[in-house]
PyMOL commands that place a pseudoatom at each C-alpha (Angstrom):
pseudoatom trace, name=CA, resn=MET, resi=1, chain=A, elem=C, hetatm=0, pos=[25.492, -12.396, 3.573]
pseudoatom trace, name=CA, resn=SER, resi=2, chain=A, elem=C, hetatm=0, pos=[25.749, -13.881, 0.087]
pseudoatom trace, name=CA, resn=ASP, resi=3, chain=A, elem=C, hetatm=0, pos=[24.008, -12.348, -2.952]
pseudoatom trace, name=CA, resn=GLU, resi=4, chain=A, elem=C, hetatm=0, pos=[23.566, -15.870, -4.339]
pseudoatom trace, name=CA, resn=LYS, resi=5, chain=A, elem=C, hetatm=0, pos=[19.928, -16.637, -5.093]
pseudoatom trace, name=CA, resn=ARG, resi=6, chain=A, elem=C, hetatm=0, pos=[18.684, -19.997, -3.819]
pseudoatom trace, name=CA, resn=CYS, resi=7, chain=A, elem=C, hetatm=0, pos=[15.708, -22.172, -4.714]
pseudoatom trace, name=CA, resn=PRO, resi=8, chain=A, elem=C, hetatm=0, pos=[12.923, -21.793, -2.133]
pseudoatom trace, name=CA, resn=ASP, resi=9, chain=A, elem=C, hetatm=0, pos=[12.021, -25.487, -2.579]
pseudoatom trace, name=CA, resn=CYS, resi=10, chain=A, elem=C, hetatm=0, pos=[15.355, -27.303, -2.341]
pseudoatom trace, name=CA, resn=GLU, resi=11, chain=A, elem=C, hetatm=0, pos=[17.856, -24.560, -1.358]
pseudoatom trace, name=CA, resn=GLU, resi=12, chain=A, elem=C, hetatm=0, pos=[20.107, -25.226, -4.394]
pseudoatom trace, name=CA, resn=PRO, resi=13, chain=A, elem=C, hetatm=0, pos=[21.876, -22.171, -5.887]
pseudoatom trace, name=CA, resn=LEU, resi=14, chain=A, elem=C, hetatm=0, pos=[19.931, -20.802, -8.867]
pseudoatom trace, name=CA, resn=THR, resi=15, chain=A, elem=C, hetatm=0, pos=[21.503, -20.413, -12.306]
pseudoatom trace, name=CA, resn=GLU, resi=16, chain=A, elem=C, hetatm=0, pos=[20.911, -17.145, -14.150]
pseudoatom trace, name=CA, resn=MET, resi=17, chain=A, elem=C, hetatm=0, pos=[19.440, -17.663, -17.615]
pseudoatom trace, name=CA, resn=ARG, resi=18, chain=A, elem=C, hetatm=0, pos=[18.219, -15.406, -20.420]
pseudoatom trace, name=CA, resn=LEU, resi=19, chain=A, elem=C, hetatm=0, pos=[14.955, -15.313, -22.320]
pseudoatom trace, name=CA, resn=GLN, resi=20, chain=A, elem=C, hetatm=0, pos=[15.374, -16.851, -25.773]
pseudoatom trace, name=CA, resn=GLY, resi=21, chain=A, elem=C, hetatm=0, pos=[13.846, -14.977, -28.662]
pseudoatom trace, name=CA, resn=SER, resi=22, chain=A, elem=C, hetatm=0, pos=[13.520, -11.727, -26.732]
pseudoatom trace, name=CA, resn=ASP, resi=23, chain=A, elem=C, hetatm=0, pos=[15.305, -9.912, -29.594]
pseudoatom trace, name=CA, resn=ALA, resi=24, chain=A, elem=C, hetatm=0, pos=[12.605, -10.917, -32.117]
pseudoatom trace, name=CA, resn=VAL, resi=25, chain=A, elem=C, hetatm=0, pos=[9.690, -9.572, -30.057]
pseudoatom trace, name=CA, resn=GLY, resi=26, chain=A, elem=C, hetatm=0, pos=[11.511, -6.867, -28.146]
pseudoatom trace, name=CA, resn=THR, resi=27, chain=A, elem=C, hetatm=0, pos=[13.024, -6.971, -24.705]
pseudoatom trace, name=CA, resn=PRO, resi=28, chain=A, elem=C, hetatm=0, pos=[10.397, -7.663, -22.032]
pseudoatom trace, name=CA, resn=THR, resi=29, chain=A, elem=C, hetatm=0, pos=[10.325, -5.023, -19.301]
pseudoatom trace, name=CA, resn=ILE, resi=30, chain=A, elem=C, hetatm=0, pos=[8.520, -4.352, -16.046]
pseudoatom trace, name=CA, resn=VAL, resi=31, chain=A, elem=C, hetatm=0, pos=[7.263, -0.805, -15.493]
pseudoatom trace, name=CA, resn=SER, resi=32, chain=A, elem=C, hetatm=0, pos=[5.139, 0.814, -12.837]
pseudoatom trace, name=CA, resn=GLU, resi=33, chain=A, elem=C, hetatm=0, pos=[2.168, 2.732, -14.222]
pseudoatom trace, name=CA, resn=GLU, resi=34, chain=A, elem=C, hetatm=0, pos=[1.253, 4.398, -10.943]
pseudoatom trace, name=CA, resn=PRO, resi=35, chain=A, elem=C, hetatm=0, pos=[2.932, 4.588, -7.566]
pseudoatom trace, name=CA, resn=THR, resi=36, chain=A, elem=C, hetatm=0, pos=[1.153, 2.242, -5.179]
pseudoatom trace, name=CA, resn=ASP, resi=37, chain=A, elem=C, hetatm=0, pos=[1.423, 1.209, -1.576]
pseudoatom trace, name=CA, resn=GLY, resi=38, chain=A, elem=C, hetatm=0, pos=[1.494, -2.497, -2.429]
pseudoatom trace, name=CA, resn=PHE, resi=39, chain=A, elem=C, hetatm=0, pos=[3.617, -4.783, -4.584]
pseudoatom trace, name=CA, resn=LEU, resi=40, chain=A, elem=C, hetatm=0, pos=[6.639, -3.025, -6.149]
pseudoatom trace, name=CA, resn=SER, resi=41, chain=A, elem=C, hetatm=0, pos=[5.790, 0.181, -4.272]
pseudoatom trace, name=CA, resn=SER, resi=42, chain=A, elem=C, hetatm=0, pos=[9.471, 1.189, -4.317]
pseudoatom trace, name=CA, resn=VAL, resi=43, chain=A, elem=C, hetatm=0, pos=[9.550, 1.195, -8.151]
pseudoatom trace, name=CA, resn=ARG, resi=44, chain=A, elem=C, hetatm=0, pos=[9.246, 4.686, -9.611]
pseudoatom trace, name=CA, resn=ALA, resi=45, chain=A, elem=C, hetatm=0, pos=[6.929, 5.261, -12.577]
pseudoatom trace, name=CA, resn=ASP, resi=46, chain=A, elem=C, hetatm=0, pos=[9.912, 6.249, -14.739]
pseudoatom trace, name=CA, resn=GLU, resi=47, chain=A, elem=C, hetatm=0, pos=[11.962, 3.207, -13.701]
pseudoatom trace, name=CA, resn=ILE, resi=48, chain=A, elem=C, hetatm=0, pos=[12.185, 0.286, -16.136]
pseudoatom trace, name=CA, resn=LEU, resi=49, chain=A, elem=C, hetatm=0, pos=[13.201, -3.160, -14.883]
pseudoatom trace, name=CA, resn=THR, resi=50, chain=A, elem=C, hetatm=0, pos=[14.089, -6.252, -16.881]
pseudoatom trace, name=CA, resn=PRO, resi=51, chain=A, elem=C, hetatm=0, pos=[12.788, -9.688, -15.838]
pseudoatom trace, name=CA, resn=VAL, resi=52, chain=A, elem=C, hetatm=0, pos=[15.731, -12.077, -15.462]
pseudoatom trace, name=CA, resn=PRO, resi=53, chain=A, elem=C, hetatm=0, pos=[14.976, -15.810, -15.189]
pseudoatom trace, name=CA, resn=TYR, resi=54, chain=A, elem=C, hetatm=0, pos=[16.814, -17.981, -12.682]
pseudoatom trace, name=CA, resn=VAL, resi=55, chain=A, elem=C, hetatm=0, pos=[16.479, -21.779, -12.845]
pseudoatom trace, name=CA, resn=CYS, resi=56, chain=A, elem=C, hetatm=0, pos=[17.167, -24.366, -10.181]
pseudoatom trace, name=CA, resn=PRO, resi=57, chain=A, elem=C, hetatm=0, pos=[19.460, -27.020, -11.711]
pseudoatom trace, name=CA, resn=ASP, resi=58, chain=A, elem=C, hetatm=0, pos=[18.007, -29.665, -9.390]
pseudoatom trace, name=CA, resn=CYS, resi=59, chain=A, elem=C, hetatm=0, pos=[14.201, -29.267, -9.444]
pseudoatom trace, name=CA, resn=ARG, resi=60, chain=A, elem=C, hetatm=0, pos=[13.938, -26.933, -12.508]
pseudoatom trace, name=CA, resn=ARG, resi=61, chain=A, elem=C, hetatm=0, pos=[11.838, -24.346, -10.667]
pseudoatom trace, name=CA, resn=THR, resi=62, chain=A, elem=C, hetatm=0, pos=[12.084, -21.055, -12.560]
pseudoatom trace, name=CA, resn=LEU, resi=63, chain=A, elem=C, hetatm=0, pos=[11.913, -17.696, -10.825]
pseudoatom trace, name=CA, resn=PHE, resi=64, chain=A, elem=C, hetatm=0, pos=[11.927, -14.262, -12.447]
pseudoatom trace, name=CA, resn=TYR, resi=65, chain=A, elem=C, hetatm=0, pos=[13.630, -11.364, -10.676]
pseudoatom trace, name=CA, resn=ALA, resi=66, chain=A, elem=C, hetatm=0, pos=[13.096, -7.747, -11.729]
pseudoatom trace, name=CA, resn=GLU, resi=67, chain=A, elem=C, hetatm=0, pos=[16.538, -6.245, -12.270]
pseudoatom trace, name=CA, resn=GLU, resi=68, chain=A, elem=C, hetatm=0, pos=[17.788, -2.953, -13.675]
for i in range(1, 68): cmd.bond("trace and resi %d" % i, "trace and resi %d" % (i + 1))
show_as sticks, trace
zoom trace
């Protein structure tokens, strides 16, 4: 199975991008404040993830994935 991320709308391979200006305001991060049973339940409270944007070159849909 391929690790390539695909657009859920048109199935085109997504292109990894970076957030512009993140150095001026600090690097955005995703952290878990409390362990929960719902969304992101596998993320530990001490784990910090970085949102990485992926853009579809065809329809321009942008998706953010939480990556280490």
